[in-house]
VODONU-631863 format. One record per residue: x, y, z of N, C-alpha, C in turn. Coordinates in pm, whole numbers, plus 50000, padded with zeros to 5 digits. Example, Ala and Ser with C-alpha at 12.3 -4.5 7.8 and 13.67 -1.06 7.14 Angstrom:
# residues 2
513194943150780512304955050780513204967050780;512854977550708513674989450714512905000350787;
END
This chain:
# residues 415
670789163845804670029154745812669489150645885;667669148845886666689149446010667469133746039;667079127546204667429115846243666739106146177;667029094846141666749083246071665549074846178;664549074846113663219068846251663359051046236;662959047346320663199032446353661889026146250;661969016946185661539011746082660978997846102;659728995446092659138982546138658938977245994;659838968845944659728959645821658998946745843;657778947045733657128935845739657188925145631;657298914045639657718905145530656798889045546;656668882745449655668876145432656668863045539;657568860445485658468850745594660048855545580;660758849145717661988855845702662968848545803;663968842345786664808841945642664128831745518;664318837245391664078828645313665278829245191;665778813445155666578814045070666418820844908;664918819844883664558824044780664708841344726;664778847644862664638862444868665748869444891;666718865244857668028869844895668378886444829;667128891744739667358903044722666718913244830;665598906044902665138913744990666138913145116;667158904145152668198904545261669068911245218;669238915245129670668922945040670438935145087;668968942045017668448954345064668438959545198;667658948145297667748951245444669238955145498;669958946945449671568949445494672028962545424;671958966545339672298977545270671648991345337;670078990445386669668998645464670259001345626;670648989445676671498988845790672818996445789;673168991245686674908997345671674719014945634;673449017345564673349031745554672749041345686;672879030345784672489042145920670759040345982;669859029245885668669029445918668709019346033;667709019646148667249011546225666159004246224;666558990046213665218981146124664788971946238;663878969346250663038956946334662348950646211;662468937046203661798928346108660448922046171;659358921546099658308919846157657708905146030;658068894746068657848883145982656228876246029;655788872145917653898866845885654328853245916;655558848445878655508835345889656798833445925;657088818445998658548815046051658938806845920;660728807145916661458799945835660968785245793;660908781545705661108765645637662418760545598;662958771845577664298768545483665218764145605;665778751745594666988746545651668378752045671;668708762145554669878765045535669848783945538;670738790645516670628801645569671858808845468;671648822245429672768829445325673648834545419;674928835245367675488847045481675108863145504;674088865745423673948879145409673018878745537;672128867445571671048868645690671968869245837;672908862845848673918867045935674298878745974;674738884645865675328901845852674418908645932;672918908245880671878915345897671608915246076;671468928346165671338928146275670188931046343;669418933946230668028935746290667198927546371;666788930346512665998917546537664588913846462;664108900846495663148897346408661828893546513;660458897446449659628896846552658458884446462;658228874846528657398870446453655818867446517;654878871246385653658872946436652968861946388;651698857246472650798844246460650638841746335;651188828846261651758825346144649638823646124;648978813146179647768813546210647018816146327;645918823046316645558828146425645108820046534;644388807046500644088799646592645408790146716;646548794146647647708790646713648338798146806;647678811446839648178820446953647048831046951;645758820747020644288827247029644448839847136;645338837147245645558848447360646208857747292;647098856647254647878868747149647028876947073;646198869847009645388876046906644018884747011;643828876647105642818883547156642868894847244;644478895347300644978909047324645108919547260;645238920447099645498925347016644158929946985;642968925146987641898930246962641328934647067;641488933747209640958940847285641728955247276;643088952747271643628967547298643198976647160;642818968147043642488976946919641188985946941;640418982147048639068986047045639699001547131;640649001947203640709013747243641679024447141;642049021247063642679028746938642119039846873;641939050146850641149062846787641239056846625;642129045446592641969045046462640839031546433;640529025746544639599011946536638459012246438;637639024746443636639023146357637089023946228;637869034546190638219034446050638989022446029;639339017346086640099000846016639008990845991;637988989646094636858981646113636528986045922;636058997545936635489001245808636218997345672;637488998845666638238992045567637988977145547;638248971245632638278956045677636968951645616;635798957745635634428949445598634348951045472;635118964845407635088968545276635848960045177;636868957645225637688946145150637218928945193;636368928045289635998914545316634618908345230;634218921945200633108922345095633398917044950;634698919144900635678920144766636298905544780;636558901744927637398890444933637248882845046;635938874745046635558869645162636558857845199;637408855545272638188844745287639218847645404;639488835145456640058833145610641808841145597;641968842245500643138846045470642908864645527;641858871845462641798883745525641178885745679;640858877745750641008875645863642088873145921;643028868145890644208865445947645078877845934;645088887145793645768899645820645198909145940;644208911045912643398917846051643898912046199;644168900646193644558894646333646068898746344;646628898046243648188898146297648588914646277;647468922646229647308940746228647268941746409;646368935846437646038936846574646978932746668;647918924846665648858921046716649848927846702;650568928546609651268941846559651168954846641;649858962646618649848975746706649858973546807;649498961246883649178959747009650628963547076;651908949647029652918947647074653838961247023;653658965946915654778976346856655898976846912;656698966146840657868965046880658868975846852;660128979246981661278989946952660978999746905;659529003946957659149018846912658989027746762;658329013646700658469020446553657849032646503;658639039446403658019052246400657479050646232;657839043746148657189042646039657239026145987;656529022945904656129008045862656459008645712;657348996345646657568995745545656788976745487;656418975945397655858961245335657028953645245;657458946245260657898941145126657018930445069;656518935144981655538930644917654088932144940;653348937644796652538946444802650998939444835;651018922544810649718916944872649838913144992;649708906045050649228900545214650308912645294;651738909245303652258920745385651748931545377;651368941045241650958952145262649538954745335;648818943245301647448943645373647758947045530;648268938445564649068942045759649408950845781;650508955445670651258967245723650058980245694;649238980545598648118993045584647328989545704;646658979045731645758977245847646518983345979;647488980446004648388985146118648679000446098;648699009645969648999017445978647779026445982;646569023045939644929029345973644859027946150;645219017846200645109017846329645909024746457;646959026346380647849036746456648659047946428;647739052346296647899062746227649499067146222;650379057146174651669054946135651829052946018;652589061045939652449063945803653529052445747;652859047245616653979034045558653929034945437;655249024945384655539027345269655929012645196;656249009445088656018994845023656848992744892;657618981044894658338976444786657448964144732;656918967744611656588956644550657298949844431;656758937944386657898927344312657498922844184;656638911044205656518904044090655088897344122;654948886144209653948878644191653098885844250;653378896444358652478902644463651668912744377;652208919244267651418929244191650698922544075;651178909843995650008906843898648968895343940;649078892344072648008882044120647128887044236;647358904744250646668911244344645228915644223;643908918144283643238926144192643658941444191;643078942344110643368961744074642528971544160;641618967944193641078973844270642028975544432;642628963844479643348963744569644478970044578;645148969644439646398975544428646108993744419;645348993744362644709011344366644229017944510;644069009044583643729014444713645079014544799;645889004944800647239004944850647889013644781;647769016744653648699029144614648839043344667;646949043044683646729055444722646959057644872;647139046544967647309046445095648629049945117;649599044245066651059043345101651589060045088;652749060145138653209073745080654089073944978;654479060544952655279056244804655319043644793;655649038644681655769026844632656939024644527;657889015544599659069010544465658608996044411;658758997144297659118982244249660218982844127;660738966644093662008964044042661958959843909;660538963543832660688959443662660038971243630;660488974943515659358987643436657918983743395;657928968543381656248965243360655458965543488;656378963743585655318963143720654978980943748;656188986943714656119002243767655399007843643;654709003743517653869011143439652369008643499;652388994643510651178986743574650968995943688;651608995243761650879003343879650669018743879;651579025543812651149038443754649889042043730;649409032243621648299031843547646999031843619;647209023043768645699026543833645949034043925;646639044843944646819055044045646759068644000;646379078544083646369093744041647599098744089;648089090844175649409094144264650709089044222;650909094644042651809085743975653319092244009;653189099744074654589105344126655169099944258;654029089044306654399084344449654729066944404;654789064744292655169050644245656739052144170;657489044544186658939047544176659539033144148;660689032644015661209022443994662819020544032;663099010444111664129009644164664718992644146;665468992744028666048979044054666968973844195;666868961844195667388954944292668838956744300;669198956344179670638954344193671358941244230;672648942844248672988930744317674748934944389;675128930544521675938932144589677198931944515;677868937644441679158930644354679888930144437;680098933244565681178929044640681138913144706;679758907144682679638893044738679868890244588;679698893044493679508886544334680598890844270;682128890344302683298896844236683198891644112;683958897844031684618894543893685308880143890;684818873343799685338859343759686368861443694;687778857443705688938861543602689148843643558;688658836243587688728820543543688338819043395;689178809743340688968806443214687348800743192;686348798843107685568793643069685998780042972;685358770742954685588760642881685348761542742;685778751642660685818753542501684818743242475;684068734042555683148726142524682448728142378;682168716442345680968721642214679728710942209;680008703542322678848691342322679208681642223;680548681142175680868667842075681438658142115;681838661642279682508649542334681668643542464;681288632742425680178626842556680878621342682;682108623142676682748624442844682838632942913;682938647242794682978659042884681898667942801;680768663642882679458671642817679318689542876;678588697442783678328710142839677578713742930;678068716543031677058719743177676678730543178;674838728943185673888738043157673628741843298;673188750743361672798754043504671558763143508;670428758443599669448771643585669548769043796;669058776343817668678780943980667138785943954;666338781844068664718784744088664108776844151;662808783144179662128772144245661288762844139;661018752944185660218743744094658808746244105;658428757644013656998763144064656548767243887;655498768843868655118769643735655458781843652;655838796243720656248804443658657678800543575;658358796043619660048791843644660098785343481;658698779443454658988772443294659618761243296;660008753143400660808743043402660488729443295;659008731343267658458717043176658968721043030;658788736842997659228740742892660858739942890;661448739442957662788738042958662918721542927;662988715242999662728699442954662398695642825;661528702142807660838697542672661888703642524;662408712142561663578721742480664608713342498;665038710842616666188699942601665978687842539;664898682542548664338669142476664468670542313;664488681842275664588682842117665778684542068;666748685242129668108690442099668678675342037;669418680941935670138664241852670498654241921;670518644041910671008630441989672388633342014;672858638441919674878636141905675198649441985;674198656042072674638668942148674958659842243;676108666942345676128662742494676138673142586;675288670542673675328681042751674808673842935;674868681943009673948675543131673768690043178;672278688643266671828700443343671828697343517;672018709243570672158709343719671118720643748;670328716043840669178723043902669558723844037;669518737944097669458743044213668088749244243;667788743244361666298746744431665418741244447;664788741644557663318737344603662158738544504;660988735744576659958737744522658898727244501;657538728644479656358719444485656398711744352;657078715944264656638707944130657918697744093;658648697444215659988689044146659548673744096;658798667544204658198654144169657988651344035;657088666443997656288665243865657388665943760;658268672043752659658677443681660338661343700;660638656343749661188646443789660768634443688;659568634943696658598624043619658658624643494;658368639943437658468646243298659878642643248;660898644043316662678644143232662718626743230;661938618243337661918603343316661048598843212;660038607243125659308603243044659668608042905;660888620942936661658624742812662898616442790;662908607542881664798600642844665418611442884;665298621242991666418629943014667038624543156;666138618643236666868614043378668568612943389;668768607043305670488602443330671278618543293;670748626543251671878641543222671398649343311;670258645343387669658659543501670378655543648;671218666143698670968664643877670038674043941;669158670244021668528677944115668988681844234;669558693944247670458693944388669688701944517;668388704744488667868712344601668248723244631;667938732744768668118746744778669718744944815;670568755344801671808757244823672158772644886;672898771944963673478784445016674268793944886;674138806844904674608815844815676298811944758;677058807744881678248807144838678408794844725;677568785144707677338771144705676888774744543;676118781644540675228789344381676408795044308;677038805044378678058812544335679258803644249;679408790244329680578782344271679968777844153;678648773544161678238765544002678278775143902;677938792143925677848800943831679268800743766;680348798443851681698798743765682068785643749;681558772243748682038762743664680818759643540;679968764843575678928762243433679378766943275;678888762743206679138767943055677818779243010;676728773743058675528785743039674608784343152;673548794943135672668795443252671198792643155;670238786343208668828786643098667718785743235;666888795843196665588796043299664758801543203;663208792543153662328794843087661218801643132;661408815243179660258821743290659168822343185;658138822143250656578823843174655308826643249;654488833643216653298837743270652498827343353;652248825543481651378813943530649838818343482;649078804643502647708804343458647238813943556;647528816243679646928830443785647308844343727;648358843843661648948857543621650318857043693;650708848143761651638848643852653288850043739;654368860343758655598858843666656318863943760;657518861043715658818870943774658868881743734;659428889543840660018905443738661358902043684;662568904943770663728905043716664688893243817;664088882943765664718868543844666208873443898;666668872744009667888878944073668778870544031;668388857143991669438846143951670148850243821;669458856343686669788857243611671018871343609;670748879143678671768889043742672998886243777;673008874743877674008869843967674568862043833;674138853643761674638842543655675678852243553;674808864743526675358875443422676548881443519;676818885143634677878891143697679028881843698;678708868243656680058861643649680368857143518;680108863443446680348865143303679688849743231;678718846243277678278832843269676848833743170;676518831743043675788835142915674648830642992;673458838142982671998834943019671078833242877;670228823142893669228824042812667748821542848;666898829542800665698829642898664888834642803;663518843042870662748847242784661928861142795;661438867542711660918880342720659948882142793;659508876942898658718878643037659078888943136;658098896643133658178909343236659608914243210;660358915543361661548923443356662968916443269;662808903743235663958902843168664788909043048;663858912742967664218921942843665298935742930;664838939843042665598951843096666958945743133;667148936243139668838931143165669288927242990;668648915842966669448910442843668358912842737;669448915842639669128917742460669688909442443;668668899742349668838891242267669998895042115;671168885942176672648883842056673048896542115;672938902942219673918914342271674588909742399;673828903042472674398901442608673588886642628;673118882642590672368868642599671598863142497;670768854842511669968849442447668458848242463;667548853442401665908854342485665438854142384;663928846542387663158838642309662068841042367;660898839142297659378838942385659128829342455;658308831742569657868821242663657158810842578;657008799142622656318786842588656528781942440;657808782442440657878778942309659498768242306;659328755842349660178745442360661438746642240;660708748142112661458748541998662118756841963;661848772941999662798784841969663708781542076;663348777342246664358778342332665598766842285;664968755842205666278745142176666858751842091;666538760841985667538764941944668538772841984;667918781542047668708790142119670358781742209;669748771742299670578761942360671268754642284;670968751442151671948744442096673168756142013;672648767241962673558776541974675058780242039;674158782442216675318781442283676068773042320;675518760342306676158747242356677468746042230;677178749342102677898746742013678908754241996;678708766742031680058779342011680478785242146;681358780242208681968787742327682248800942307;683168804842201682948818042146681878828142121;680908822642103679678828142144679118829842301;679378820342354679038821842513679798831442576;681228834042542682378839442600681778855942529;681538857342439681528869942397679928874642476;678958868042484677718873742529677908874042664;678678865842730678668864342893679268876342934;680718880242851681618893042873680548907442874;679598904042758679148919642765677728919142876;677388904842906676378904543018677078910843159;678088905843215678908909543317678988926043308;679358935143207679438945143189678228954643240;677108946543153675868954843190675708957943321;675498942243379675608942343544675988952643627;677438953043594678378961443665678238976043680;677828979543509677348992243497675798995943510;675088991743528673708994243561673218985543715;673488978443752672688967043852673508967643973;674178976344023675108979844159673948984344258;673788975044342672878977744436673188990544519;673948993344538674139003544630673099016944568;672919016544423672099028644334670769026344419;670499014044441668999010644470668799016844641;670159012344711670179017344864670149031744838;670699041344789670809053044762669529061344742;668749054744648667349058044593666299056144719;666399043244792665459043444901665769055645019;666989053445064667349063645175667119077245119;666859081544982666619096344943664969095544943;664409085444926662859086444937662439083845088;662909076445184662489080645293662929091845361;664249096945337664339111445419663729123245347;663149120645244662199134445212660939130945275;660749118345310659229119945356659229124445496;660339120845558660729127145704660799140945706;661869145845605661429158945586660489166745597;659409161645490658159166345445657529168645613;657229154045684656469154345831657279159945919;658349167445881659079174446021658759191646027;
END
């Protein structure tokens, strides 16, 4: 086996509570023997950390989030860039991109790449980007300037909100790209002649962290106002999560059906959603808990009766891949109700191990919610089947083995 090279992993921000799937992968690669340095384009904004973040040993280097905040650092990067053999090729690529995307964001990515190329932490020998939009831009620019090979993990929003011309060029440039849903995989393969360089790799779950829950689930049916059915949802309050659809579905439930909803997550639309809940007369039944650490979320999965997430395609094309929270909830025998968007049907099959309805349809979502609320036996059957699928098919060690093989195959070719 060839020696495993130092990898510089470029991330949009680190650490982030909403990106446990990335942290889990980083820890898995470290445990597999890879030497990582994390390059973050933004400083953290979350006040809490997941336990997995404390287990990752890799050093974190923060690039200038805004170029004007660290002008000396950026200027040193530019001056150093002039002396590199790849500078002319980088400028040619940058101005070609700028013609199609005239934005300050494009200049920011160039500046961050110049800083990274000059500072070159820990003797990096390989570049890997998480997300194929802005982190991949910084990574590709750095690759061109330093003649260092690069690879990419694409996810969801980054695929669906990037123009096809940009995806195509990055797919041609990267040694390989992996993505976590079949819909994203097929879309990217359609854009490139290098189809063999695009791979499907489900993130999976660290099943040691999400161990089997052997506790009894409740027999609540929604008939007792003193003991309502506990509906849980975990996700950022953003358009693609469909929380307005979920609220409207809850408002359609029969008045004599007793339930309560707890929401975990931050997000810019919380105030709007709280106002909508008040307008629909639901405020007294909903608790908005904000962001929580992973061990607290796990406790909620184990106490809830059902999990709901009304995924949708946002107006700008943004959508989930396969939301990690659905995999987490399923691992705890918690029945999930969601929609047919993107990778959700790759985990949940309607009536087999969950309830799945079309997006943007509060009436159908309400019907599924009512069925699950009234029937604890249905919840148990679907929840048990969901856990079986997760433990059979979504163990994250499979993804780590696949990534290890991809890296080592490239290094064998290079040597």
